C-alpha positions in Angstrom: 180.0 125.7 150.3 180.1 129.5 151.1 182.0 128.9 154.4 184.6 126.7 152.8 185.0 129.2 149.9 185.4 132.0 152.4 188.1 130.1 154.3 189.9 128.9 151.2 189.9 132.4 149.6 191.3 134.0 152.7 194.0 131.4 153.0 194.8 131.9 149.3 194.8 135.7 149.8 197.2 135.4 152.7 199.5 133.2 150.6 199.0 130.2 152.8 197.5 128.1 150.0 198.2 128.0 146.3 195.2 128.4 144.0 195.3 124.7 143.3 195.4 123.8 147.0 192.5 126.2 147.7 190.5 124.8 144.8 191.0 121.3 146.1 189.8 122.3 149.5 186.6 123.7 148.0 186.1 120.8 145.7 186.2 123.1 142.7 188.4 123.1 139.7 191.3 125.6 139.8 189.6 127.6 137.1 186.2 127.7 138.9 187.9 128.7 142.1 189.8 131.6 140.4 186.6 132.7 138.7 184.8 132.9 142.1 187.5 134.9 143.9 186.1 138.2 142.7 182.8 137.4 144.5 184.7 137.2 147.7 186.7 140.4 147.0 190.0 138.5 146.5 192.3 139.4 143.7 194.0 136.7 141.6 196.9 139.1 141.6 198.3 138.9 145.1 200.7 141.8 144.9 199.6 145.3 146.0 199.8 148.1 143.5 202.8 149.5 145.4 204.6 146.1 145.0 203.9 146.1 141.3 205.1 149.6 140.8 208.3 148.7 142.7 208.8 145.6 140.6 208.4 147.7 137.4 210.8 150.4 138.6 213.4 147.7 139.5 213.0 145.9 136.1 
């Protein structure tokens, strides 16, 4: 399970899979997948801090 989760979390982090697709790949529910992302040092919030600051400034 760890290897599949590592691959799925990396693909999710890179934006190549949605959270639902990555969850399906791992055999977990979407909620369980999202809850485990922190263990693999992946943020649920894909944008960097600079991107978020830019979005706020442009709002």
